[in-house]
C-alpha positions as a printed NumPy array, in Angstrom:
array([[-61.776, 166.732,  35.219],
       [-60.207, 165.48 ,  31.985],
       [-56.46 , 165.669,  31.355],
       [-57.211, 168.645,  29.157],
       [-59.883, 170.709,  30.922],
       [-62.76 , 171.687,  28.662],
       [-63.76 , 175.354,  28.622],
       [-66.92 , 176.442,  26.845],
       [-67.352, 180.106,  25.953],
       [-70.837, 181.253,  24.975],
       [-70.91 , 184.433,  22.915],
       [-68.949, 185.685,  19.908],
       [-68.654, 189.368,  20.821],
       [-65.87 , 191.339,  22.482],
       [-65.979, 189.507,  25.82 ],
       [-66.38 , 186.027,  24.382],
       [-63.613, 186.273,  21.789],
       [-61.176, 188.037,  24.103],
       [-61.65 , 185.336,  26.746],
       [-61.305, 182.543,  24.175],
       [-58.16 , 183.871,  22.544],
       [-56.613, 184.899,  25.887],
       [-57.019, 181.34 ,  27.175],
       [-55.393, 179.906,  24.064],
       [-52.599, 182.472,  24.349],
       [-52.085, 181.7  ,  28.051],
       [-52.524, 177.909,  28.078],
       [-51.702, 176.812,  24.546],
       [-53.075, 173.363,  23.739],
       [-53.277, 172.355,  27.413],
       [-56.979, 173.227,  27.362],
       [-59.833, 172.268,  25.036],
       [-61.813, 175.325,  23.93 ],
       [-65.312, 175.419,  22.469],
       [-66.829, 178.683,  21.273],
       [-70.617, 178.835,  20.931],
       [-72.177, 181.724,  19.017],
       [-75.448, 182.167,  17.194],
       [-73.68 , 183.825,  14.274],
       [-70.603, 182.884,  12.281],
       [-68.973, 186.306,  12.415],
       [-67.758, 188.905,  14.895],
       [-69.28 , 192.357,  14.485],
       [-67.018, 195.294,  15.277],
       [-69.901, 197.267,  16.686],
       [-68.106, 200.532,  17.612],
       [-67.601, 201.316,  13.926],
       [-71.188, 200.622,  12.916],
       [-71.813, 204.317,  13.686],
       [-70.433, 204.94 ,  10.178],
       [-73.23 , 202.956,   8.524],
       [-75.799, 205.808,   8.609],
       [-73.258, 207.944,   6.747],
       [-72.64 , 205.488,   3.92 ],
       [-70.358, 202.688,   5.114],
       [-71.126, 199.092,   4.093],
       [-72.12 , 196.969,   7.139],
       [-70.235, 193.979,   5.725],
       [-66.873, 195.657,   6.289],
       [-67.38 , 195.428,  10.052],
       [-67.944, 191.655,  10.089],
       [-65.078, 189.228,  10.711],
       [-65.732, 185.531,   9.933],
       [-65.048, 183.267,  12.902],
       [-64.058, 180.232,  10.864],
       [-60.466, 181.317,  10.216],
       [-59.362, 182.219,  13.765],
       [-61.114, 179.26 ,  15.374],
       [-59.659, 176.777,  12.903],
       [-56.219, 178.364,  13.113],
       [-56.206, 178.152,  16.913],
       [-57.84 , 174.697,  17.05 ],
       [-60.953, 175.96 ,  18.779],
       [-64.154, 174.014,  18.263],
       [-66.828, 176.343,  16.918],
       [-70.537, 175.663,  17.368],
       [-72.875, 178.02 ,  15.566],
       [-76.054, 177.904,  17.598],
       [-78.069, 179.938,  20.069],
       [-77.801, 178.826,  23.68 ],
       [-80.979, 177.125,  24.877],
       [-80.123, 176.249,  28.442],
       [-77.304, 176.16 ,  30.986],
       [-77.355, 173.222,  33.382],
       [-74.989, 174.436,  36.092],
       [-75.404, 171.297,  38.21 ],
       [-74.792, 168.968,  35.277],
       [-71.938, 171.079,  33.867],
       [-73.432, 171.262,  30.403],
       [-74.746, 173.765,  27.908],
       [-77.555, 173.023,  25.487],
       [-77.197, 174.991,  22.245],
       [-79.159, 174.314,  19.088],
       [-80.404, 171.115,  20.701],
       [-76.839, 169.883,  21.2  ],
       [-75.48 , 169.088,  24.676],
       [-71.976, 170.388,  25.332],
       [-70.225, 169.386,  28.541],
       [-67.745, 171.643,  30.27 ],
       [-65.343, 171.856,  33.165],
       [-65.474, 175.65 ,  33.035],
       [-67.997, 177.977,  31.422],
       [-67.693, 181.626,  30.391],
       [-70.937, 183.452,  29.568],
       [-70.532, 186.411,  27.233],
       [-73.945, 186.622,  25.606],
       [-74.199, 190.403,  25.701],
       [-77.101, 192.778,  26.071],
       [-80.227, 193.553,  24.114],
       [-82.779, 196.343,  23.938],
       [-86.335, 196.605,  25.248],
       [-87.898, 199.65 ,  23.543],
       [-91.415, 198.625,  24.566],
       [-90.669, 199.827,  28.105],
       [-91.45 , 203.311,  26.8  ],
       [-94.904, 203.518,  25.189],
       [-94.59 , 204.453,  21.516],
       [-90.787, 204.35 ,  21.427],
       [-90.547, 201.201,  19.328],
       [-93.085, 202.485,  16.809],
       [-91.793, 206.039,  16.367],
       [-88.034, 206.093,  17.14 ],
       [-85.053, 204.948,  15.127],
       [-82.483, 203.143,  17.229],
       [-78.807, 202.227,  16.835],
       [-78.03 , 198.699,  17.901],
       [-77.898, 196.354,  14.898],
       [-76.554, 196.998,  11.377],
       [-80.147, 196.745,  10.139],
       [-81.197, 199.531,  12.492],
       [-78.248, 201.606,  11.343],
       [-79.353, 201.17 ,   7.722],
       [-82.859, 202.311,   8.671],
       [-81.298, 205.36 ,  10.306],
       [-79.389, 206.051,   7.076],
       [-82.716, 206.161,   5.243],
       [-84.114, 208.47 ,   7.917],
       [-81.199, 210.884,   7.573],
       [-81.598, 210.941,   3.795],
       [-85.28 , 211.84 ,   4.243],
       [-84.228, 214.714,   6.489],
       [-81.727, 215.838,   3.847],
       [-84.34 , 215.718,   1.079],
       [-86.865, 217.725,   3.09 ],
       [-84.245, 220.278,   4.074],
       [-83.273, 220.785,   0.443],
       [-86.954, 221.364,  -0.314],
       [-86.813, 224.219,   2.236],
       [-88.888, 222.296,   4.792],
       [-87.238, 222.888,   8.159],
       [-86.467, 219.631,   9.963],
       [-86.174, 218.813,  13.644],
       [-84.096, 215.805,  14.741],
       [-84.401, 214.888,  18.417],
       [-82.091, 212.509,  20.285],
       [-83.216, 210.668,  23.436],
       [-81.28 , 208.868,  26.172],
       [-83.97 , 207.098,  28.249],
       [-83.833, 205.491,  31.695],
       [-82.01 , 202.149,  31.928],
       [-79.657, 203.003,  29.101],
       [-76.235, 201.556,  29.967],
       [-74.001, 203.122,  27.288],
       [-74.99 , 206.448,  25.775],
       [-71.622, 207.223,  24.133],
       [-72.497, 206.119,  20.57 ],
       [-75.558, 208.362,  20.561],
       [-73.372, 211.346,  21.497],
       [-71.084, 210.396,  18.632],
       [-74.011, 210.275,  16.26 ],
       [-75.421, 213.72 ,  17.056],
       [-72.034, 215.372,  16.523],
       [-71.332, 213.327,  13.403],
       [-74.722, 214.388,  12.06 ],
       [-73.905, 218.053,  12.695],
       [-70.677, 217.706,  10.689],
       [-72.452, 215.733,   7.935],
       [-75.167, 218.376,   7.569],
       [-72.594, 221.174,   7.43 ],
       [-70.662, 219.354,   4.7  ],
       [-73.892, 219.274,   2.674],
       [-74.65 , 222.917,   3.266],
       [-77.997, 222.304,   4.986],
       [-77.157, 222.578,   8.688],
       [-79.118, 225.842,   8.946],
       [-82.24 , 223.984,   7.798],
       [-82.084, 221.306,  10.517],
       [-82.574, 221.732,  14.274],
       [-80.644, 219.231,  16.409],
       [-82.051, 218.726,  19.905],
       [-80.55 , 216.5  ,  22.588],
       [-82.522, 215.196,  25.569],
       [-81.199, 212.861,  28.238],
       [-82.35 , 211.527,  31.569],
       [-78.786, 212.093,  32.805],
       [-77.948, 214.973,  35.121],
       [-74.681, 215.448,  33.24 ],
       [-73.73 , 214.608,  29.67 ],
       [-72.224, 211.094,  29.507],
       [-72.862, 211.075,  33.237],
       [-71.251, 207.686,  33.858],
       [-67.86 , 209.09 ,  32.827],
       [-67.794, 212.119,  35.082],
       [-67.679, 215.906,  34.985],
       [-64.868, 216.346,  32.492],
       [-66.805, 214.759,  29.65 ],
       [-69.86 , 216.774,  30.657],
       [-67.757, 219.91 ,  30.176],
       [-66.419, 218.74 ,  26.818],
       [-69.869, 217.856,  25.478],
       [-71.366, 221.118,  26.776],
       [-68.703, 223.062,  24.859],
       [-69.18 , 220.929,  21.73 ],
       [-72.944, 221.433,  21.798],
       [-72.494, 225.191,  22.187],
       [-69.994, 225.329,  19.323],
       [-72.223, 223.238,  17.061],
       [-75.534, 224.87 ,  17.915],
       [-77.033, 221.688,  19.363],
       [-79.819, 222.383,  21.854],
       [-79.234, 220.22 ,  24.919],
       [-81.552, 219.256,  27.794],
       [-80.416, 217.29 ,  30.859],
       [-82.763, 215.645,  33.329],
       [-85.37 , 215.015,  30.622],
       [-86.896, 211.607,  31.362],
       [-88.94 , 210.356,  28.413],
       [-92.256, 208.791,  29.403],
       [-93.961, 208.16 ,  26.058],
       [-93.828, 208.893,  22.343],
       [-96.656, 209.512,  19.929],
       [-96.454, 210.473,  16.241],
       [-94.395, 213.65 ,  16.057],
       [-94.321, 214.31 ,  19.827],
       [-92.202, 213.176,  22.781],
       [-93.521, 213.437,  26.349],
       [-91.249, 213.9  ,  29.358],
       [-91.683, 213.344,  33.074],
       [-91.201, 217.049,  33.786],
       [-94.279, 217.916,  31.712],
       [-92.322, 219.102,  28.677],
       [-93.242, 218.02 ,  25.163],
       [-91.052, 218.199,  22.075],
       [-92.054, 217.798,  18.457],
       [-89.858, 215.938,  15.987],
       [-89.508, 214.99 ,  12.359],
       [-86.958, 212.293,  13.195],
       [-86.449, 210.703,  16.618],
       [-83.235, 208.815,  17.373],
       [-82.527, 207.018,  20.637],
       [-81.119, 204.114,  22.584],
       [-83.821, 201.936,  24.19 ],
       [-83.455, 200.568,  27.727],
       [-80.972, 197.717,  28.128],
       [-81.706, 194.144,  29.2  ],
       [-79.624, 190.972,  29.145],
       [-79.714, 189.275,  25.759],
       [-80.047, 185.857,  27.408],
       [-81.417, 184.963,  30.83 ],
       [-80.024, 182.008,  32.738],
       [-82.505, 180.581,  35.261],
       [-80.659, 179.125,  38.21 ],
       [-77.834, 181.657,  38.068],
       [-77.995, 184.777,  40.261],
       [-79.015, 187.845,  38.297],
       [-80.719, 191.207,  38.668],
       [-84.178, 192.168,  37.487],
       [-82.883, 192.889,  33.976],
       [-81.162, 189.521,  33.639],
       [-77.549, 190.636,  34.158],
       [-75.607, 187.913,  35.98 ],
       [-74.141, 188.685,  39.415],
       [-70.39 , 188.126,  39.576],
       [-67.459, 188.601,  41.931],
       [-65.832, 191.948,  41.019],
       [-62.177, 190.917,  40.626],
       [-62.512, 187.571,  38.86 ],
       [-65.943, 187.903,  37.153],
       [-66.766, 184.498,  38.623],
       [-70.522, 183.953,  38.965],
       [-71.566, 184.253,  42.587],
       [-71.956, 180.785,  44.098],
       [-70.652, 178.976,  41.003],
       [-66.925, 178.352,  41.147],
       [-66.523, 177.126,  37.572],
       [-68.741, 179.677,  35.773],
       [-67.739, 183.207,  34.781],
       [-69.76 , 186.014,  33.154],
       [-68.134, 188.9  ,  31.302],
       [-69.039, 191.956,  29.279],
       [-72.596, 193.103,  28.809],
       [-74.003, 189.804,  30.121],
       [-72.615, 190.518,  33.596],
       [-73.813, 192.995,  36.19 ],
       [-71.236, 195.777,  35.761],
       [-73.572, 198.745,  35.26 ],
       [-71.727, 200.345,  32.338],
       [-71.806, 198.396,  29.086],
       [-68.874, 199.137,  26.79 ],
       [-66.511, 197.196,  24.538],
       [-63.299, 198.176,  26.323],
       [-64.756, 197.249,  29.7  ],
       [-65.858, 193.907,  28.237],
       [-62.283, 193.226,  27.126],
       [-60.942, 193.97 ,  30.607],
       [-63.528, 191.693,  32.205],
       [-62.709, 188.899,  29.757],
       [-58.994, 189.195,  30.508],
       [-59.639, 188.965,  34.254],
       [-61.942, 185.951,  33.958],
       [-59.616, 184.118,  31.577],
       [-56.578, 184.851,  33.733],
       [-58.278, 183.579,  36.896],
       [-59.467, 180.479,  35.045],
       [-56.025, 179.835,  33.535],
       [-54.357, 180.266,  36.928],
       [-56.687, 177.697,  38.455],
       [-55.898, 175.192,  35.717],
       [-52.157, 175.789,  36.107],
       [-52.283, 175.794,  39.896],
       [-50.856, 179.32 ,  40.154],
       [-52.085, 182.674,  41.403],
       [-53.964, 184.94 ,  38.974],
       [-52.081, 188.018,  37.801],
       [-55.007, 190.016,  36.413],
       [-58.011, 191.385,  38.301],
       [-60.78 , 193.439,  36.781],
       [-59.913, 197.071,  37.439],
       [-62.655, 199.128,  35.75 ],
       [-61.228, 201.626,  33.304],
       [-63.196, 203.01 ,  30.405],
       [-61.414, 204.039,  27.237],
       [-63.086, 205.308,  24.087],
       [-62.576, 207.563,  21.098],
       [-65.788, 209.377,  20.153],
       [-66.046, 210.168,  16.45 ],
       [-67.329, 213.574,  15.287],
       [-66.298, 213.288,  11.58 ],
       [-64.226, 216.49 ,  11.709],
       [-62.436, 215.628,  14.981],
       [-62.775, 213.159,  17.834],
       [-62.867, 213.094,  21.627],
       [-60.594, 210.742,  23.553],
       [-61.569, 209.676,  27.048],
       [-59.783, 207.417,  29.494],
       [-61.808, 207.248,  32.679],
       [-60.859, 205.275,  35.82 ],
       [-63.901, 203.952,  37.669],
       [-64.421, 202.754,  41.234],
       [-67.04 , 200.847,  43.177],
       [-69.022, 203.001,  45.603],
       [-70.927, 200.452,  47.679],
       [-74.115, 202.387,  46.916],
       [-76.71 , 200.081,  45.265],
       [-78.409, 203.083,  43.664],
       [-75.177, 204.153,  41.967],
       [-72.647, 201.325,  42.334],
       [-69.907, 202.814,  40.141],
       [-68.453, 206.321,  39.979],
       [-65.545, 208.063,  38.31 ],
       [-62.323, 207.986,  40.329],
       [-61.591, 211.676,  39.783],
       [-58.606, 211.51 ,  42.162],
       [-56.727, 209.193,  39.788],
       [-55.187, 212.035,  37.802],
       [-52.635, 209.728,  36.204],
       [-55.31 , 207.811,  34.301],
       [-58.186, 210.294,  34.015],
       [-57.567, 211.882,  30.613],
       [-59.813, 213.683,  28.155],
       [-58.9  , 215.45 ,  24.924],
       [-60.502, 216.757,  21.727],
       [-58.524, 216.921,  18.495],
       [-58.649, 215.971,  14.806],
       [-55.633, 213.791,  15.616],
       [-57.83 , 211.485,  17.702],
       [-59.63 , 210.476,  14.531],
       [-56.385, 208.705,  13.621],
       [-56.58 , 206.957,  16.989],
       [-60.107, 205.825,  16.164],
       [-58.904, 204.44 ,  12.834],
       [-55.965, 202.717,  14.52 ],
       [-58.179, 200.951,  17.065],
       [-60.596, 200.018,  14.287],
       [-57.774, 198.279,  12.437],
       [-55.938, 196.754,  15.379],
       [-58.726, 194.848,  17.136],
       [-60.271, 193.231,  14.027],
       [-56.764, 192.241,  12.934],
       [-56.062, 190.616,  16.298],
       [-59.385, 188.792,  16.491],
       [-59.141, 187.817,  12.848],
       [-55.932, 185.94 ,  13.691],
       [-57.216, 184.391,  16.899],
       [-55.195, 186.657,  19.193],
       [-56.428, 188.579,  22.253],
       [-56.547, 192.368,  22.286],
       [-54.408, 192.739,  25.431],
       [-51.413, 190.476,  24.891],
       [-48.051, 190.212,  23.185],
       [-45.772, 192.674,  21.452],
       [-48.531, 194.059,  19.219],
       [-50.523, 195.199,  22.249],
       [-47.421, 196.675,  23.88 ],
       [-46.812, 198.76 ,  20.748],
       [-50.459, 199.825,  20.561],
       [-50.522, 200.689,  24.26 ],
       [-47.352, 202.757,  23.932],
       [-48.81 , 204.653,  20.979],
       [-51.985, 205.476,  22.861],
       [-50.01 , 206.621,  25.885],
       [-47.895, 208.937,  23.761],
       [-50.976, 210.37 ,  22.059],
       [-52.795, 210.849,  25.363],
       [-49.758, 212.669,  26.795],
       [-49.723, 215.1  ,  23.892],
       [-53.389, 215.465,  22.976],
       [-55.219, 214.881,  26.283],
       [-54.905, 215.983,  29.878]])
């Protein structure tokens, strides 16, 4: 190993940037850092839900040139072609990059073709381009409704979805948006999910909150509806039900964005890691974090926690000390509804059950908090300002005085406006 160990981080999303900036924060210039990403900007994806309602996608992009230059991090804009674990090198854009340590944070992707007809007939919410297409779809619904043609918008959460939260945001935002335009009574909103409880991964309390919100908003909800196929204007479900639609909106099944032959992974390409450190099983000097790894719930906050754990374990090894941070799964999100928002902090635990490896730790009353209030919209805005500001300056989300102040503010708000 060189005097200054070389760490290569592949992926410019939440996990990749958090790990990169955490290592610089923890080790200073005692480590050489190279960030590889196929795009020259970071996309603050949680706020892309505003694009269908008029926001400019460009406002959610943060150029990577400034923070990487400021922190003396080599930046390579290229897609990863190959990881040679035995040779300790990454090939990206035809360029070979050697490493002492490697962090994979290449994220997830979608595979709509798993459901016949889904790709052809559903609008999805993953990329800014898809969000713009959804904006056009919503405007068509608005135009038809104003022409007195009743519209039916159906939402679908299919099998193998790993993060349904943004779709729940969207249906409630749409309800508010339609009411503001005076056409809610001309549009039927129908929700169908394969889950047995709404936002099932985050436990019974969110199921209760969403059930009450749907009732208040007049959204027709169906649990245990497993979509099997889609044809023009009709959705088919495993239980024999069929639903017609004018607009279909859904999240396709998840898969790993990149597959790494030679590294242990599941059938969808998510890399197997050790729970505490996020170290790739059988590969001491490789870590995988965020959506690229095998934690079954894919979410930005969880990606940040995984990145912190991996970077801390890696930094401790370089320094010859013991790591101080393990990955302790805790989801935190603020779900936008345009007229109010829902805050959820949900402690999670491993179950040992391969069929359902993670469950809500409902006994952890100190950390299990849920609340609905217009005030939480301010929390959403605050998070949307804080993280881009930190990443834009090459700083990790969870570090320093700024994070301590943010954390204190969230704790105060959760004490008052959640229980």
